[in-house]
N, CA, C and O atoms as a CHARMM CRD file, in Angstrom:
* protein
*
  308
    1    1 UNK  N      1.01000  -1.13000   0.07000 PROA 1      0.00000
    2    1 UNK  CA    -0.07300  -0.04700   0.27200 PROA 1      0.00000
    3    1 UNK  C      0.88300   1.22800  -0.04300 PROA 1      0.00000
    4    1 UNK  O      1.91100   1.32400   0.62700 PROA 1      0.00000
    5    2 UNK  N      0.64200   2.07100  -0.88600 PROA 2      0.00000
    6    2 UNK  CA     1.80300   3.36200  -0.92500 PROA 2      0.00000
    7    2 UNK  C      1.29700   4.56000   0.42600 PROA 2      0.00000
    8    2 UNK  O      0.31400   4.57000   1.16700 PROA 2      0.00000
    9    3 UNK  N      2.08400   5.17200   0.33800 PROA 3      0.00000
   10    3 UNK  CA     1.87500   6.31500   1.42100 PROA 3      0.00000
   11    3 UNK  C      0.59500   7.01700   1.26700 PROA 3      0.00000
   12    3 UNK  O     -0.16400   7.21300   2.21700 PROA 3      0.00000
   13    4 UNK  N      0.37300   7.37600   0.11800 PROA 4      0.00000
   14    4 UNK  CA    -0.90600   8.10000  -0.39900 PROA 4      0.00000
   15    4 UNK  C     -2.23000   7.26800   0.08000 PROA 4      0.00000
   16    4 UNK  O     -3.17000   7.77500   0.69100 PROA 4      0.00000
   17    5 UNK  N     -2.14500   6.11900  -0.24700 PROA 5      0.00000
   18    5 UNK  CA    -3.30900   5.33500   0.25700 PROA 5      0.00000
   19    5 UNK  C     -3.54200   5.20400   1.69400 PROA 5      0.00000
   20    5 UNK  O     -4.66300   5.20100   2.20300 PROA 5      0.00000
   21    6 UNK  N     -2.31600   5.08500   2.39700 PROA 6      0.00000
   22    6 UNK  CA    -2.22300   5.05700   3.86000 PROA 6      0.00000
   23    6 UNK  C     -2.66500   6.29000   4.37700 PROA 6      0.00000
   24    6 UNK  O     -3.14200   6.29600   5.51200 PROA 6      0.00000
   25    7 UNK  N     -2.57500   7.47700   3.64600 PROA 7      0.00000
   26    7 UNK  CA    -2.77800   8.72100   4.21800 PROA 7      0.00000
   27    7 UNK  C     -4.34800   8.91000   4.15200 PROA 7      0.00000
   28    7 UNK  O     -4.98900   9.50300   5.02000 PROA 7      0.00000
   29    8 UNK  N     -4.92700   8.29600   2.94000 PROA 8      0.00000
   30    8 UNK  CA    -6.40700   8.57700   2.58400 PROA 8      0.00000
   31    8 UNK  C     -6.96800   7.61900   3.83200 PROA 8      0.00000
   32    8 UNK  O     -7.95000   8.02300   4.45500 PROA 8      0.00000
   33    9 UNK  N     -6.44200   6.54700   4.14100 PROA 9      0.00000
   34    9 UNK  CA    -7.18800   5.66700   5.30600 PROA 9      0.00000
   35    9 UNK  C     -7.09600   6.49900   6.65900 PROA 9      0.00000
   36    9 UNK  O     -8.04000   6.33200   7.43200 PROA 9      0.00000
   37   10 UNK  N     -6.07300   7.38500   7.05600 PROA 10     0.00000
   38   10 UNK  CA    -5.95700   7.93100   8.05900 PROA 10     0.00000
   39   10 UNK  C     -6.85700   8.91600   8.29600 PROA 10     0.00000
   40   10 UNK  O     -7.39600   9.08100   9.39000 PROA 10     0.00000
   41   11 UNK  N     -7.09200   9.71800   7.13600 PROA 11     0.00000
   42   11 UNK  CA    -7.97400  10.90900   7.01800 PROA 11     0.00000
   43   11 UNK  C     -9.30200  10.31200   7.06700 PROA 11     0.00000
   44   11 UNK  O    -10.22400  10.96800   7.55200 PROA 11     0.00000
   45   12 UNK  N     -9.48500   9.22400   6.65100 PROA 12     0.00000
   46   12 UNK  CA   -11.30600   8.78900   6.49700 PROA 12     0.00000
   47   12 UNK  C    -11.44600   8.21700   8.13500 PROA 12     0.00000
   48   12 UNK  O    -12.54500   8.31100   8.68100 PROA 12     0.00000
   49   13 UNK  N    -10.30900   7.64100   8.86000 PROA 13     0.00000
   50   13 UNK  CA   -10.49900   7.45600  10.27900 PROA 13     0.00000
   51   13 UNK  C    -10.46100   8.69200  10.91700 PROA 13     0.00000
   52   13 UNK  O    -11.20700   8.68100  11.89600 PROA 13     0.00000
   53   14 UNK  N     -9.91600   9.70600  10.76200 PROA 14     0.00000
   54   14 UNK  CA   -10.04200  10.99500  11.42700 PROA 14     0.00000
   55   14 UNK  C    -11.51700  11.70200  11.16400 PROA 14     0.00000
   56   14 UNK  O    -12.05500  12.52300  11.90700 PROA 14     0.00000
   57   15 UNK  N    -12.00700  11.20200   9.97900 PROA 15     0.00000
   58   15 UNK  CA   -13.15600  12.13100   9.75200 PROA 15     0.00000
   59   15 UNK  C    -14.38100  11.52900  10.29600 PROA 15     0.00000
   60   15 UNK  O    -15.41900  12.17500  10.43800 PROA 15     0.00000
   61   16 UNK  N    -14.24500  10.18900  10.62300 PROA 16     0.00000
   62   16 UNK  CA   -15.27200   9.43300  11.20600 PROA 16     0.00000
   63   16 UNK  C    -15.53600   9.77400  12.43300 PROA 16     0.00000
   64   16 UNK  O    -16.62000   9.49600  12.94400 PROA 16     0.00000
   65   17 UNK  N    -14.50200  10.47900  13.13000 PROA 17     0.00000
   66   17 UNK  CA   -14.76400  10.88100  14.53800 PROA 17     0.00000
   67   17 UNK  C    -15.04000  12.43000  14.72700 PROA 17     0.00000
   68   17 UNK  O    -15.05300  13.02000  15.80800 PROA 17     0.00000
   69   18 UNK  N    -15.25700  12.97500  13.48000 PROA 18     0.00000
   70   18 UNK  CA   -15.63600  14.40100  13.62600 PROA 18     0.00000
   71   18 UNK  C    -16.99300  14.29500  14.02700 PROA 18     0.00000
   72   18 UNK  O    -17.61700  13.52800  13.29400 PROA 18     0.00000
   73   19 UNK  N    -17.89000  14.97100  15.24600 PROA 19     0.00000
   74   19 UNK  CA   -18.85600  14.84900  15.42800 PROA 19     0.00000
   75   19 UNK  C    -19.84400  16.06100  15.63300 PROA 19     0.00000
   76   19 UNK  O    -21.05500  16.04200  15.85400 PROA 19     0.00000
   77   20 UNK  N    -18.86100  17.25700  15.47800 PROA 20     0.00000
   78   20 UNK  CA   -19.62400  18.41900  15.59700 PROA 20     0.00000
   79   20 UNK  C    -18.84600  19.71300  14.63000 PROA 20     0.00000
   80   20 UNK  O    -17.82500  19.47200  13.98700 PROA 20     0.00000
   81   21 UNK  N    -19.29900  20.67500  14.63800 PROA 21     0.00000
   82   21 UNK  CA   -18.54900  21.92800  13.97600 PROA 21     0.00000
   83   21 UNK  C    -17.30200  22.21600  14.69200 PROA 21     0.00000
   84   21 UNK  O    -16.27900  22.42600  14.04000 PROA 21     0.00000
   85   22 UNK  N    -17.29100  22.24400  15.89500 PROA 22     0.00000
   86   22 UNK  CA   -16.10200  22.32200  16.81100 PROA 22     0.00000
   87   22 UNK  C    -15.01400  21.36100  16.27700 PROA 22     0.00000
   88   22 UNK  O    -13.94800  21.86900  15.93000 PROA 22     0.00000
   89   23 UNK  N    -15.16800  20.10900  16.18300 PROA 23     0.00000
   90   23 UNK  CA   -14.48800  19.04600  15.84400 PROA 23     0.00000
   91   23 UNK  C    -13.85800  19.43100  14.71100 PROA 23     0.00000
   92   23 UNK  O    -12.63300  19.55600  14.69900 PROA 23     0.00000
   93   24 UNK  N    -14.60100  19.66000  13.64900 PROA 24     0.00000
   94   24 UNK  CA   -14.47400  20.10800  12.29200 PROA 24     0.00000
   95   24 UNK  C    -13.43500  21.15100  12.25800 PROA 24     0.00000
   96   24 UNK  O    -12.37600  21.02900  11.64400 PROA 24     0.00000
   97   25 UNK  N    -13.79300  22.20600  12.96100 PROA 25     0.00000
   98   25 UNK  CA   -12.79400  23.45900  12.89800 PROA 25     0.00000
   99   25 UNK  C    -11.64800  22.93700  13.55000 PROA 25     0.00000
  100   25 UNK  O    -10.65800  23.59600  13.23300 PROA 25     0.00000
  101   26 UNK  N    -11.37000  21.95000  14.39000 PROA 26     0.00000
  102   26 UNK  CA   -10.07700  21.88200  15.10200 PROA 26     0.00000
  103   26 UNK  C     -9.27000  20.97600  14.05600 PROA 26     0.00000
  104   26 UNK  O     -8.04600  21.03600  13.94700 PROA 26     0.00000
  105   27 UNK  N    -10.18700  20.02900  13.20700 PROA 27     0.00000
  106   27 UNK  CA    -9.48400  19.34800  12.57700 PROA 27     0.00000
  107   27 UNK  C     -8.82300  20.13400  11.17500 PROA 27     0.00000
  108   27 UNK  O     -7.70000  19.87700  10.74100 PROA 27     0.00000
  109   28 UNK  N     -9.57600  20.93700  10.69200 PROA 28     0.00000
  110   28 UNK  CA    -9.30900  21.97600   9.64800 PROA 28     0.00000
  111   28 UNK  C     -7.84400  22.66400  10.18400 PROA 28     0.00000
  112   28 UNK  O     -6.80700  22.63600   9.52100 PROA 28     0.00000
  113   29 UNK  N     -7.97600  23.23600  11.42000 PROA 29     0.00000
  114   29 UNK  CA    -6.72000  23.86400  11.87900 PROA 29     0.00000
  115   29 UNK  C     -5.67500  23.17100  12.04900 PROA 29     0.00000
  116   29 UNK  O     -4.63700  23.64700  11.59000 PROA 29     0.00000
  117   30 UNK  N     -5.61000  21.88400  12.73200 PROA 30     0.00000
  118   30 UNK  CA    -4.59000  20.83900  12.38200 PROA 30     0.00000
  119   30 UNK  C     -4.03300  20.81200  10.93100 PROA 30     0.00000
  120   30 UNK  O     -2.85100  21.04000  10.67500 PROA 30     0.00000
  121   31 UNK  N     -4.85200  20.55400  10.12700 PROA 31     0.00000
  122   31 UNK  CA    -4.34300  20.46900   8.86700 PROA 31     0.00000
  123   31 UNK  C     -3.53100  21.76100   8.17400 PROA 31     0.00000
  124   31 UNK  O     -2.42100  21.61500   7.66300 PROA 31     0.00000
  125   32 UNK  N     -4.15200  22.89200   8.21800 PROA 32     0.00000
  126   32 UNK  CA    -3.64700  24.03200   8.11700 PROA 32     0.00000
  127   32 UNK  C     -2.10800  24.08100   8.72600 PROA 32     0.00000
  128   32 UNK  O     -1.12300  24.37000   8.04700 PROA 32     0.00000
  129   33 UNK  N     -2.08900  23.80300   9.88900 PROA 33     0.00000
  130   33 UNK  CA    -0.73700  24.09000  10.70600 PROA 33     0.00000
  131   33 UNK  C      0.11800  22.91500  10.12200 PROA 33     0.00000
  132   33 UNK  O      1.33500  23.03600  10.26100 PROA 33     0.00000
  133   34 UNK  N     -0.31200  21.87900   9.53400 PROA 34     0.00000
  134   34 UNK  CA     0.65200  20.85200   9.29300 PROA 34     0.00000
  135   34 UNK  C      1.21200  21.36900   7.70000 PROA 34     0.00000
  136   34 UNK  O      2.38600  21.20600   7.36700 PROA 34     0.00000
  137   35 UNK  N      0.27600  21.95100   6.87600 PROA 35     0.00000
  138   35 UNK  CA     0.93000  22.42800   5.73800 PROA 35     0.00000
  139   35 UNK  C      1.82500  23.68400   5.90600 PROA 35     0.00000
  140   35 UNK  O      2.81500  23.92500   5.21500 PROA 35     0.00000
  141   36 UNK  N      1.36900  24.41300   6.86700 PROA 36     0.00000
  142   36 UNK  CA     2.11600  25.62400   7.05800 PROA 36     0.00000
  143   36 UNK  C      3.52500  25.31400   7.37700 PROA 36     0.00000
  144   36 UNK  O      4.43900  25.97900   6.88800 PROA 36     0.00000
  145   37 UNK  N      3.73000  24.32300   8.18400 PROA 37     0.00000
  146   37 UNK  CA     4.88700  23.94100   8.83300 PROA 37     0.00000
  147   37 UNK  C      5.79700  23.29400   7.36800 PROA 37     0.00000
  148   37 UNK  O      6.81800  23.78200   6.88400 PROA 37     0.00000
  149   38 UNK  N      5.27400  22.44200   7.04000 PROA 38     0.00000
  150   38 UNK  CA     5.95000  22.09600   5.47200 PROA 38     0.00000
  151   38 UNK  C      6.27700  22.93000   4.79900 PROA 38     0.00000
  152   38 UNK  O      7.36600  22.82400   4.23500 PROA 38     0.00000
  153   39 UNK  N      5.44600  24.11100   4.59200 PROA 39     0.00000
  154   39 UNK  CA     5.91600  25.40800   3.89700 PROA 39     0.00000
  155   39 UNK  C      6.97600  26.18600   4.23800 PROA 39     0.00000
  156   39 UNK  O      7.69100  26.77900   3.43100 PROA 39     0.00000
  157   40 UNK  N      7.11900  26.19600   5.72500 PROA 40     0.00000
  158   40 UNK  CA     8.05600  27.06300   6.15300 PROA 40     0.00000
  159   40 UNK  C      9.28600  26.12500   6.14900 PROA 40     0.00000
  160   40 UNK  O     10.33100  26.72000   5.88700 PROA 40     0.00000
  161   41 UNK  N      9.39900  24.88700   6.36200 PROA 41     0.00000
  162   41 UNK  CA    10.67100  24.34400   6.51800 PROA 41     0.00000
  163   41 UNK  C     11.10300  24.37800   5.09900 PROA 41     0.00000
  164   41 UNK  O     12.29200  24.69200   5.04200 PROA 41     0.00000
  165   42 UNK  N     10.49700  24.14000   3.76100 PROA 42     0.00000
  166   42 UNK  CA    10.96300  24.41200   2.52500 PROA 42     0.00000
  167   42 UNK  C     11.59900  25.64100   2.41600 PROA 42     0.00000
  168   42 UNK  O     12.80600  25.75000   2.20200 PROA 42     0.00000
  169   43 UNK  N     10.72300  26.70000   2.57600 PROA 43     0.00000
  170   43 UNK  CA    11.34500  28.24900   2.54300 PROA 43     0.00000
  171   43 UNK  C     12.65600  28.17600   3.55800 PROA 43     0.00000
  172   43 UNK  O     13.67600  28.70300   3.11400 PROA 43     0.00000
  173   44 UNK  N     12.71800  27.67300   4.66100 PROA 44     0.00000
  174   44 UNK  CA    14.00000  27.82700   5.22600 PROA 44     0.00000
  175   44 UNK  C     15.29100  26.93200   4.66800 PROA 44     0.00000
  176   44 UNK  O     16.48900  27.15100   4.85500 PROA 44     0.00000
  177   45 UNK  N     14.60100  25.75900   3.85800 PROA 45     0.00000
  178   45 UNK  CA    15.80200  25.30100   3.18800 PROA 45     0.00000
  179   45 UNK  C     16.37700  26.09300   1.96600 PROA 45     0.00000
  180   45 UNK  O     17.56300  26.11500   1.63600 PROA 45     0.00000
  181   46 UNK  N     15.30200  26.76500   1.32500 PROA 46     0.00000
  182   46 UNK  CA    15.79400  27.79600   0.17300 PROA 46     0.00000
  183   46 UNK  C     16.73400  28.84800   0.76700 PROA 46     0.00000
  184   46 UNK  O     17.74900  29.24100   0.19200 PROA 46     0.00000
  185   47 UNK  N     16.31100  29.27400   1.97100 PROA 47     0.00000
  186   47 UNK  CA    17.07600  30.25200   2.46800 PROA 47     0.00000
  187   47 UNK  C     18.67300  29.76700   2.81100 PROA 47     0.00000
  188   47 UNK  O     19.69700  30.29900   2.38500 PROA 47     0.00000
  189   48 UNK  N     18.57100  28.66900   3.65400 PROA 48     0.00000
  190   48 UNK  CA    19.96600  28.11900   3.85900 PROA 48     0.00000
  191   48 UNK  C     20.79200  27.81500   2.87700 PROA 48     0.00000
  192   48 UNK  O     22.01400  27.95200   2.94600 PROA 48     0.00000
  193   49 UNK  N     20.06200  27.30900   1.73400 PROA 49     0.00000
  194   49 UNK  CA    20.85600  27.17000   0.63000 PROA 49     0.00000
  195   49 UNK  C     21.29500  28.05800  -0.32500 PROA 49     0.00000
  196   49 UNK  O     22.03800  27.78500  -1.26800 PROA 49     0.00000
  197   50 UNK  N     20.72100  29.34500  -0.00200 PROA 50     0.00000
  198   50 UNK  CA    20.96300  30.71500  -0.61900 PROA 50     0.00000
  199   50 UNK  C     20.33300  30.91300  -1.87800 PROA 50     0.00000
  200   50 UNK  O     20.72600  31.82100  -2.61200 PROA 50     0.00000
  201   51 UNK  N     19.38300  30.14900  -2.21500 PROA 51     0.00000
  202   51 UNK  CA    18.42500  30.37000  -3.27400 PROA 51     0.00000
  203   51 UNK  C     17.47500  31.61600  -3.01400 PROA 51     0.00000
  204   51 UNK  O     17.03600  32.37700  -3.87600 PROA 51     0.00000
  205   52 UNK  N     17.31400  31.65200  -2.03100 PROA 52     0.00000
  206   52 UNK  CA    16.33300  33.21200  -1.50900 PROA 52     0.00000
  207   52 UNK  C     17.27400  33.68500  -0.62700 PROA 52     0.00000
  208   52 UNK  O     18.16400  32.99700  -0.12900 PROA 52     0.00000
  209   53 UNK  N     17.01000  35.30900  -0.35500 PROA 53     0.00000
  210   53 UNK  CA    17.37600  35.72700   0.65500 PROA 53     0.00000
  211   53 UNK  C     16.23800  37.16500   0.65100 PROA 53     0.00000
  212   53 UNK  O     15.23200  37.28800  -0.04700 PROA 53     0.00000
  213   54 UNK  N     16.73900  38.05200   1.57300 PROA 54     0.00000
  214   54 UNK  CA    15.76500  39.19500   2.10700 PROA 54     0.00000
  215   54 UNK  C     15.49200  40.01000   0.82100 PROA 54     0.00000
  216   54 UNK  O     14.35000  40.47000   0.83700 PROA 54     0.00000
  217   55 UNK  N     16.21000  40.33200  -0.30400 PROA 55     0.00000
  218   55 UNK  CA    16.03000  41.05100  -1.55200 PROA 55     0.00000
  219   55 UNK  C     15.07300  40.14500  -2.18700 PROA 55     0.00000
  220   55 UNK  O     14.11000  40.69000  -2.72700 PROA 55     0.00000
  221   56 UNK  N     15.14400  38.92600  -2.22700 PROA 56     0.00000
  222   56 UNK  CA    14.10000  38.04400  -3.23000 PROA 56     0.00000
  223   56 UNK  C     12.69500  38.02200  -2.24100 PROA 56     0.00000
  224   56 UNK  O     11.65700  37.85200  -2.88000 PROA 56     0.00000
  225   57 UNK  N     12.57800  38.14200  -1.08500 PROA 57     0.00000
  226   57 UNK  CA    11.39100  38.44100  -0.19100 PROA 57     0.00000
  227   57 UNK  C     10.73600  39.73200  -0.60800 PROA 57     0.00000
  228   57 UNK  O      9.56700  39.81400  -0.98600 PROA 57     0.00000
  229   58 UNK  N     11.73300  40.90800  -0.49300 PROA 58     0.00000
  230   58 UNK  CA    11.38600  42.17000  -0.68600 PROA 58     0.00000
  231   58 UNK  C     10.83600  42.22600  -2.08100 PROA 58     0.00000
  232   58 UNK  O      9.85100  42.95900  -2.15800 PROA 58     0.00000
  233   59 UNK  N     11.18800  41.67000  -3.17800 PROA 59     0.00000
  234   59 UNK  CA    10.66100  41.73600  -4.28400 PROA 59     0.00000
  235   59 UNK  C      9.35400  41.06300  -4.57800 PROA 59     0.00000
  236   59 UNK  O      8.42400  41.53500  -5.23200 PROA 59     0.00000
  237   60 UNK  N      9.42800  39.78800  -3.94800 PROA 60     0.00000
  238   60 UNK  CA     7.84200  39.24100  -3.82300 PROA 60     0.00000
  239   60 UNK  C      6.65500  40.05100  -3.41700 PROA 60     0.00000
  240   60 UNK  O      5.51200  39.92700  -3.85700 PROA 60     0.00000
  241   61 UNK  N      7.16400  41.06400  -2.34000 PROA 61     0.00000
  242   61 UNK  CA     6.17100  41.76100  -1.98400 PROA 61     0.00000
  243   61 UNK  C      5.63700  42.99000  -2.66900 PROA 61     0.00000
  244   61 UNK  O      4.69800  43.64400  -2.21600 PROA 61     0.00000
  245   62 UNK  N      6.37900  43.31700  -3.96000 PROA 62     0.00000
  246   62 UNK  CA     6.01400  44.35000  -4.80800 PROA 62     0.00000
  247   62 UNK  C      5.52900  43.66600  -6.05700 PROA 62     0.00000
  248   62 UNK  O      5.12000  44.39200  -6.96300 PROA 62     0.00000
  249   63 UNK  N      5.52400  42.29700  -6.22800 PROA 63     0.00000
  250   63 UNK  CA     5.09700  41.51800  -7.48000 PROA 63     0.00000
  251   63 UNK  C      3.28300  41.55100  -7.44100 PROA 63     0.00000
  252   63 UNK  O      2.55900  41.36100  -6.46300 PROA 63     0.00000
  253   64 UNK  N      2.97800  41.78800  -8.54000 PROA 64     0.00000
  254   64 UNK  CA     1.38200  41.66100  -9.03300 PROA 64     0.00000
  255   64 UNK  C      1.25300  40.16200  -9.70400 PROA 64     0.00000
  256   64 UNK  O      1.34400  40.03400 -10.92400 PROA 64     0.00000
  257   65 UNK  N      1.03100  39.02200  -8.82000 PROA 65     0.00000
  258   65 UNK  CA     1.11100  37.82900  -9.69600 PROA 65     0.00000
  259   65 UNK  C     -0.25300  37.38600  -9.70500 PROA 65     0.00000
  260   65 UNK  O     -0.55800  36.34700  -9.11900 PROA 65     0.00000
  261   66 UNK  N     -1.17900  38.14000 -10.37200 PROA 66     0.00000
  262   66 UNK  CA    -2.62000  37.95900 -10.69900 PROA 66     0.00000
  263   66 UNK  C     -2.57900  37.15000 -11.91100 PROA 66     0.00000
  264   66 UNK  O     -1.84200  37.39700 -12.86500 PROA 66     0.00000
  265   67 UNK  N     -3.42400  36.14300 -11.83800 PROA 67     0.00000
  266   67 UNK  CA    -3.77600  35.47100 -13.34000 PROA 67     0.00000
  267   67 UNK  C     -4.42300  36.30300 -14.50600 PROA 67     0.00000
  268   67 UNK  O     -5.57400  36.73200 -14.41600 PROA 67     0.00000
  269   68 UNK  N     -3.58100  36.51900 -15.66500 PROA 68     0.00000
  270   68 UNK  CA    -4.15000  37.24700 -16.61100 PROA 68     0.00000
  271   68 UNK  C     -5.19800  36.63900 -17.25800 PROA 68     0.00000
  272   68 UNK  O     -5.13600  35.45200 -17.57600 PROA 68     0.00000
  273   69 UNK  N     -6.25100  37.39700 -17.50900 PROA 69     0.00000
  274   69 UNK  CA    -7.55800  37.02700 -18.14300 PROA 69     0.00000
  275   69 UNK  C     -7.71700  37.96300 -19.47200 PROA 69     0.00000
  276   69 UNK  O     -7.36900  39.13700 -19.59200 PROA 69     0.00000
  277   70 UNK  N     -8.27800  37.19700 -20.34300 PROA 70     0.00000
  278   70 UNK  CA    -8.50600  38.21900 -21.66000 PROA 70     0.00000
  279   70 UNK  C     -9.34900  39.35500 -21.19400 PROA 70     0.00000
  280   70 UNK  O    -10.09300  39.31300 -20.21400 PROA 70     0.00000
  281   71 UNK  N     -9.13700  40.55400 -22.12000 PROA 71     0.00000
  282   71 UNK  CA   -10.14000  41.46700 -21.81000 PROA 71     0.00000
  283   71 UNK  C    -11.23200  41.43800 -22.53900 PROA 71     0.00000
  284   71 UNK  O    -11.08900  41.11700 -23.71900 PROA 71     0.00000
  285   72 UNK  N    -12.30300  41.69100 -22.14800 PROA 72     0.00000
  286   72 UNK  CA   -13.69000  41.52100 -22.33000 PROA 72     0.00000
  287   72 UNK  C    -14.49700  42.81200 -22.44000 PROA 72     0.00000
  288   72 UNK  O    -14.36100  43.51300 -21.43700 PROA 72     0.00000
  289   73 UNK  N    -15.20700  43.26500 -23.26900 PROA 73     0.00000
  290   73 UNK  CA   -16.14600  44.28100 -23.37900 PROA 73     0.00000
  291   73 UNK  C    -17.13300  44.14600 -22.50400 PROA 73     0.00000
  292   73 UNK  O    -18.10600  43.55500 -22.97200 PROA 73     0.00000
  293   74 UNK  N    -17.23900  44.51800 -21.28800 PROA 74     0.00000
  294   74 UNK  CA   -18.45200  44.49300 -20.29500 PROA 74     0.00000
  295   74 UNK  C    -19.58400  45.13500 -20.55600 PROA 74     0.00000
  296   74 UNK  O    -20.67500  44.91600 -20.03100 PROA 74     0.00000
  297   75 UNK  N    -19.23900  46.21400 -21.65600 PROA 75     0.00000
  298   75 UNK  CA   -20.35800  47.08500 -22.04300 PROA 75     0.00000
  299   75 UNK  C    -20.92100  46.82700 -23.12600 PROA 75     0.00000
  300   75 UNK  O    -21.40600  47.81200 -23.68300 PROA 75     0.00000
  301   76 UNK  N    -21.06000  45.64800 -23.74500 PROA 76     0.00000
  302   76 UNK  CA   -21.39700  45.18000 -25.20600 PROA 76     0.00000
  303   76 UNK  C    -22.98700  45.22600 -24.85000 PROA 76     0.00000
  304   76 UNK  O    -23.46900  45.01000 -23.73800 PROA 76     0.00000
  305   77 UNK  N    -23.68200  45.55000 -26.02000 PROA 77     0.00000
  306   77 UNK  CA   -24.90900  45.74000 -26.28000 PROA 77     0.00000
  307   77 UNK  C    -25.64100  44.70200 -27.32300 PROA 77     0.00000
  308   77 UNK  O    -26.83000  44.84700 -27.60600 PROA 77     0.00000
């Protein structure tokens, strides 16, 4: 059985024990913190390897990374 399949089973078992909105919110918080920690570790590794630095992060702060959409005429008749 793959790790992905094992993870699915673990999640299903956890979900079977959610009996209230408070449980659901706590579960969602746990999952969010799990992925936040993984993201922080990845960013720390990039920093330690010199891939990113303070200048990179400042540059990210000024970027506008919006999805480009084709312009359309909203006032068509």
